[in-house]
C-alpha positions as CSV (number, residue, x, y, z in Angstrom):
1,M,0.0,0.0,0.0
2,S,1.1,3.5,-0.6
3,P,2.2,5.5,2.4
4,V,-0.5,7.4,4.4
5,R,-0.2,11.1,3.7
6,I,-0.1,12.8,7.1
7,A,-0.3,16.6,7.7
8,V,0.8,17.9,11.1
9,A,-0.9,21.0,12.6
10,G,1.3,22.6,15.3
11,C,5.1,22.7,15.0
12,G,5.8,23.0,18.7
13,L,7.5,20.5,20.9
14,I,5.1,17.5,20.5
15,G,4.4,18.4,16.9
16,R,8.1,18.1,16.0
17,E,8.2,14.8,17.8
18,H,5.4,13.5,15.5
19,I,7.1,15.0,12.4
20,Q,10.4,13.3,13.3
21,R,8.8,9.9,13.5
22,I,6.8,10.4,10.3
23,L,10.0,11.1,8.5
24,Q,11.5,7.9,9.8
25,S,8.6,5.7,8.9
26,E,8.0,3.8,5.7
27,R,4.3,3.5,6.4
28,C,3.5,7.2,6.1
29,S,4.8,10.5,4.6
30,L,4.7,14.1,5.7
31,A,2.2,15.8,3.4
32,A,2.2,19.2,5.0
33,T,2.9,21.2,8.1
34,I,0.5,23.8,9.5
35,D,1.4,26.6,11.9
36,P,0.9,30.4,11.7
37,T,4.1,31.4,13.5
38,P,7.3,32.6,11.8
39,E,9.4,30.2,13.8
40,A,7.3,27.3,12.4
41,A,7.7,28.5,8.8
42,E,11.5,28.6,9.3
43,Y,11.5,25.2,10.9
44,A,9.4,23.7,8.0
45,F,11.6,25.2,5.3
46,S,13.8,22.1,5.1
47,L,11.0,19.6,5.5
48,P,9.2,17.7,2.7
49,G,5.6,18.8,1.9
50,Q,4.2,22.3,1.8
51,H,3.9,24.6,4.8
52,F,0.6,26.4,5.6
53,S,-0.6,28.9,8.1
54,D,-4.2,27.6,8.0
55,L,-5.7,24.2,8.5
56,G,-8.5,24.9,6.1
57,A,-6.2,25.5,3.2
58,V,-4.8,21.9,3.6
59,L,-8.3,20.4,3.8
60,R,-9.4,22.3,0.7
61,A,-6.4,21.2,-1.2
62,K,-7.0,17.6,-0.2
63,L,-3.3,17.0,0.3
64,A,-3.6,14.6,3.2
65,D,-5.3,11.4,4.2
66,A,-4.9,12.1,7.9
67,I,-4.1,15.0,10.2
68,I,-2.3,15.1,13.5
69,L,-3.5,18.0,15.7
70,A,-0.6,19.1,18.0
71,T,-2.2,22.6,18.5
72,P,-3.2,24.5,21.6
73,N,-5.9,22.8,23.6
74,H,-8.6,25.4,22.9
75,L,-8.3,24.7,19.1
76,H,-8.8,20.9,19.3
77,A,-12.6,20.8,19.2
78,Q,-13.0,23.1,16.2
79,Q,-10.1,21.7,14.2
80,A,-11.0,18.1,14.9
81,T,-14.6,18.9,13.8
82,E,-13.3,20.4,10.5
83,C,-11.1,17.3,9.9
84,V,-14.0,14.9,10.6
85,E,-16.3,16.8,8.3
86,A,-13.7,16.6,5.6
87,G,-13.6,12.8,6.0
88,L,-10.0,12.6,7.3
89,A,-8.6,10.4,10.0
90,V,-7.5,12.5,13.0
91,L,-5.0,12.1,15.9
92,V,-5.9,14.8,18.5
93,E,-3.2,15.4,21.1
94,K,-4.3,15.1,24.7
95,P,-6.5,16.5,26.2
96,V,-9.0,15.8,23.6
97,T,-10.5,19.3,24.0
98,D,-10.4,22.0,26.6
99,S,-13.8,21.4,28.2
100,L,-16.2,18.6,28.8
101,E,-18.9,20.4,26.8
102,T,-16.8,20.5,23.6
103,A,-15.5,17.0,24.2
104,H,-19.1,15.7,24.4
105,K,-20.0,17.4,21.2
106,L,-17.0,15.9,19.5
107,V,-17.8,12.4,20.7
108,Q,-21.4,12.8,19.3
109,L,-20.0,13.9,15.9
110,V,-17.5,11.0,15.8
111,D,-20.3,8.5,16.6
112,A,-22.7,10.1,14.0
113,K,-20.0,10.0,11.3
114,S,-18.3,6.8,12.3
115,A,-15.2,8.9,12.2
116,R,-11.6,7.7,12.6
117,V,-10.4,9.7,15.6
118,L,-7.5,8.7,17.9
119,V,-6.6,10.7,21.0
120,G,-2.9,11.1,21.7
121,H,-2.6,9.3,25.1
122,H,0.5,7.7,23.8
123,R,1.3,5.7,26.9
124,A,-1.7,3.4,26.0
125,H,0.6,2.0,23.2
126,S,3.5,1.3,25.6
127,P,4.5,-2.4,25.9
128,I,4.9,-1.8,29.6
129,M,1.3,-0.7,30.0
130,R,0.1,-3.4,27.7
131,E,1.7,-6.1,29.9
132,A,0.5,-4.5,33.1
133,E,-3.0,-4.4,31.8
134,R,-2.8,-8.1,30.7
135,I,-1.3,-9.3,34.1
136,V,-4.1,-7.6,36.0
137,K,-6.9,-8.7,33.7
138,E,-5.7,-12.3,33.6
139,G,-6.0,-12.5,37.4
140,V,-2.3,-13.1,38.1
141,L,-2.6,-10.8,41.1
142,G,-6.0,-12.2,42.1
143,K,-8.9,-9.7,42.6
144,L,-7.7,-6.1,42.3
145,V,-7.5,-4.3,45.6
146,G,-5.7,-1.1,45.0
147,I,-3.0,1.0,43.4
148,Q,-0.4,3.2,44.9
149,G,0.8,5.7,42.3
150,S,3.0,8.7,42.0
151,A,4.1,11.3,39.5
152,T,6.7,13.2,41.5
153,F,9.4,15.1,39.6
154,Y,11.1,18.6,39.6
155,K,10.4,21.1,36.8
156,P,13.3,23.6,36.5
157,D,12.8,27.3,36.9
158,H,13.4,27.9,33.2
159,Y,10.3,25.8,32.4
160,F,8.2,28.5,34.0
161,D,10.3,31.4,32.7
162,A,9.7,30.1,29.1
163,G,6.0,29.8,29.7
164,P,4.7,32.1,32.4
165,W,1.1,30.8,31.7
166,R,2.2,27.7,33.6
167,T,2.2,29.6,36.9
168,K,-1.5,30.6,36.4
169,K,-4.8,28.7,36.6
170,G,-4.8,25.8,34.2
171,G,-1.1,25.6,34.0
172,G,-0.4,23.3,36.9
173,P,0.5,19.6,37.0
174,V,-3.2,18.5,37.5
175,L,-4.1,19.7,34.0
176,I,-0.8,19.3,32.3
177,N,0.6,16.0,33.7
178,L,-2.1,14.1,35.6
179,I,-4.3,13.4,32.6
180,H,-1.6,10.9,31.4
181,E,-1.8,9.1,34.7
182,I,-5.6,9.0,34.5
183,G,-5.3,7.1,31.2
184,N,-2.9,4.7,32.8
185,L,-5.1,4.0,35.8
186,R,-8.2,3.5,33.7
187,Q,-6.2,1.1,31.4
188,I,-5.1,-1.0,34.4
189,A,-8.1,-0.8,36.7
190,G,-11.1,0.2,34.6
191,E,-13.5,3.1,35.1
192,I,-13.2,5.6,37.9
193,E,-16.4,6.4,39.7
194,A,-15.4,8.8,42.5
195,V,-12.4,11.1,43.4
196,E,-11.3,13.2,46.4
197,A,-8.3,15.5,46.2
198,L,-6.3,18.1,48.1
199,A,-3.8,20.5,46.5
200,S,-1.1,22.8,47.7
201,N,1.0,25.7,46.3
202,A,3.1,26.0,49.4
203,T,6.5,25.3,47.8
204,R,6.5,27.6,44.7
205,Q,3.6,29.8,45.8
206,F,2.4,30.3,42.3
207,E,-1.3,30.9,41.6
208,V,-1.6,27.3,40.5
209,E,-0.9,24.1,42.5
210,D,2.5,22.4,42.6
211,T,1.4,19.3,44.6
212,A,-1.8,17.3,44.8
213,A,-2.9,14.1,46.6
214,I,-5.8,12.2,45.1
215,L,-8.0,9.3,46.1
216,F,-9.8,7.2,43.5
217,R,-12.5,4.7,43.7
218,F,-13.0,2.4,40.7
219,A,-16.2,0.8,39.6
220,S,-14.8,-2.6,40.7
221,G,-14.5,-1.3,44.3
222,A,-10.7,-1.1,44.1
223,L,-9.1,2.1,45.5
224,A,-6.0,4.1,44.5
225,T,-3.9,6.7,46.2
226,F,-1.8,9.1,44.0
227,L,0.8,11.8,44.8
228,L,1.5,14.4,42.1
229,S,4.1,17.1,42.4
230,D,6.3,19.0,40.0
231,T,8.4,20.4,42.8
232,A,9.6,17.1,44.4
233,A,13.2,16.1,43.9
234,S,12.1,12.5,43.1
235,A,12.4,10.0,40.4
236,R,9.0,8.3,40.9
237,S,7.4,9.4,37.7
238,W,6.6,7.5,34.5
239,E,9.1,9.5,32.5
240,Q,12.0,8.8,34.9
241,T,11.2,5.1,35.3
242,A,9.8,3.8,32.0
243,Q,13.0,4.5,30.1
244,E,10.9,5.2,26.9
245,N,12.1,8.8,26.4
246,P,15.9,9.2,26.5
247,S,15.5,13.0,27.3
248,Y,14.9,12.1,31.0
249,S,17.2,10.7,33.6
250,T,16.2,7.2,34.5
251,Y,16.6,4.8,37.5
252,D,16.3,1.0,37.2
253,D,15.3,0.6,40.9
254,E,12.3,3.0,40.9
255,D,8.6,2.4,40.3
256,C,5.7,4.8,39.9
257,Y,2.9,2.3,40.4
258,V,2.4,-0.6,42.8
259,V,-0.7,-2.6,41.8
260,S,-2.0,-4.9,44.6
261,G,-4.4,-7.8,44.4
262,T,-5.5,-10.6,46.7
263,Q,-2.8,-12.9,45.3
264,G,0.1,-10.6,44.9
265,T,1.6,-7.3,43.7
266,L,3.0,-5.8,40.4
267,S,5.4,-2.9,40.5
268,V,5.4,-0.8,37.3
269,P,7.6,-0.3,35.3
270,T,10.2,-2.6,36.8
271,M,7.5,-5.4,36.4
272,R,8.6,-7.0,39.6
273,I,5.9,-9.5,40.8
274,K,5.5,-10.8,44.3
275,R,2.7,-13.3,44.7
276,F,1.7,-16.3,46.8
277,A,2.3,-19.6,45.1
278,D,-0.8,-21.5,44.1
279,G,-1.9,-23.7,47.0
280,V,0.0,-21.7,49.6
281,E,-1.9,-20.0,52.4
282,R,-2.2,-16.3,51.9
283,S,-0.7,-14.8,55.0
284,W,1.8,-12.1,55.8
285,W,3.8,-14.8,57.6
286,N,4.4,-16.7,54.4
287,E,6.9,-15.7,51.7
288,F,6.1,-14.6,48.2
289,E,7.3,-16.1,45.0
290,C,9.3,-13.2,43.4
291,S,9.9,-12.7,39.6
292,V,10.4,-10.1,37.0
293,H,8.1,-10.1,34.1
294,P,10.1,-9.7,30.8
295,I,9.2,-6.7,28.6
296,E,10.7,-5.2,25.4
297,R,10.8,-1.4,25.6
298,Q,9.7,0.4,22.5
299,D,9.0,4.1,21.7
300,P,5.2,4.4,22.3
301,L,5.0,7.4,19.9
302,I,6.3,5.2,17.1
303,L,3.7,2.5,18.0
304,Q,1.0,5.1,18.2
305,L,1.9,6.4,14.7
306,E,1.8,2.8,13.3
307,H,-1.6,2.4,14.9
308,F,-2.8,5.7,13.5
309,C,-1.7,4.6,10.0
310,D,-3.8,1.4,10.4
311,L,-6.7,3.5,11.7
312,A,-6.4,5.8,8.7
313,R,-6.7,2.8,6.4
314,G,-9.8,1.6,8.3
315,L,-8.1,-1.6,9.5
316,V,-8.5,-1.1,13.3
317,A,-10.6,0.8,15.8
318,P,-8.9,3.5,17.8
319,K,-7.1,2.2,20.9
320,V,-7.8,5.5,22.6
321,S,-11.2,6.8,21.3
322,A,-12.7,10.3,21.5
323,F,-14.9,8.8,24.3
324,D,-11.8,7.6,26.2
325,G,-10.3,11.1,25.8
326,M,-13.5,12.6,27.2
327,Q,-13.5,10.1,30.1
328,N,-10.0,11.1,31.1
329,L,-10.9,14.8,30.9
330,R,-14.0,14.1,33.0
331,V,-11.8,12.6,35.8
332,V,-9.5,15.6,35.8
333,D,-12.5,17.9,35.9
334,A,-13.8,16.0,38.9
335,I,-10.4,16.3,40.7
336,E,-10.4,20.0,40.1
337,R,-13.9,20.3,41.5
338,S,-12.9,18.2,44.6
339,I,-9.9,20.5,45.2
340,A,-12.1,23.6,45.0
341,T,-14.9,22.2,47.2
342,G,-13.2,19.8,49.5
343,R,-15.9,17.2,48.6
344,V,-15.9,13.7,47.2
345,I,-17.0,14.0,43.6
346,K,-18.9,11.2,42.0
347,L,-18.5,10.8,38.2
């Protein structure tokens, strides 16, 4: 089959990551880049395909089979709608839109059109997450009891100097980082039905939070605790443990999730399993069998791109649908409401 022609809207950090992988792939080609900034035009000068300042021009010219939207969050809903109406496959970066209202409208449109829309929660394509999900769902750990999770890391001062908006409402780690973790938790443990959260800005004293502690209740009855902070000198984050992105320092002995069941535990991403042997009485006086589940690390952005190419050809359903994207956004919205009100929020 001929390569899938992909246009990328948004030539910022994540847009360039997508472009780099498209250029390395034999399954797709870069049809166009779209971004109104002078910096983007300069960046695109040496790339294949034409550069445009407007998404509509690419849609009218019918240059692409598929579009990746790596644009600011507030543009996602309108741009995804335009692409769906044009009949193109769409990869929308997370969050799927900037509000639950627009996300719901997009989901309705996708359903009505049977549109090919994938949301860019790229960790869903990680072999680590795939194996963690399989281990839990196959009952290796017994009945799921709970998860202890963390995303604790330190963002340097220049991160905020380069983007002062990150110190204001909407720029904190709950909206920027936690939505990734929500996707992971839902993949492992299923739907979340209630949340309770506290937040603090005591360390940096910005307008927005720098630390949050969250409780989750899943539809299965399992519970999770989660600590989130972008001001903690800690390696217990996905980026610093999964070893999937070489930009981050990594540590072989650290985990960011511990999944507990009635038969044993799984630590992620080291994939260390401690479980009672079959037939052995389950008791804290008895020893566990200890093992490490083998995995082959791969770049989840490459795997996501390959999946998107299959989606564009109509060969698969989206691994992370517009509905999944909306559900992740719904959980984050509930967490924000819990922080604001001090109440348990039921979804």
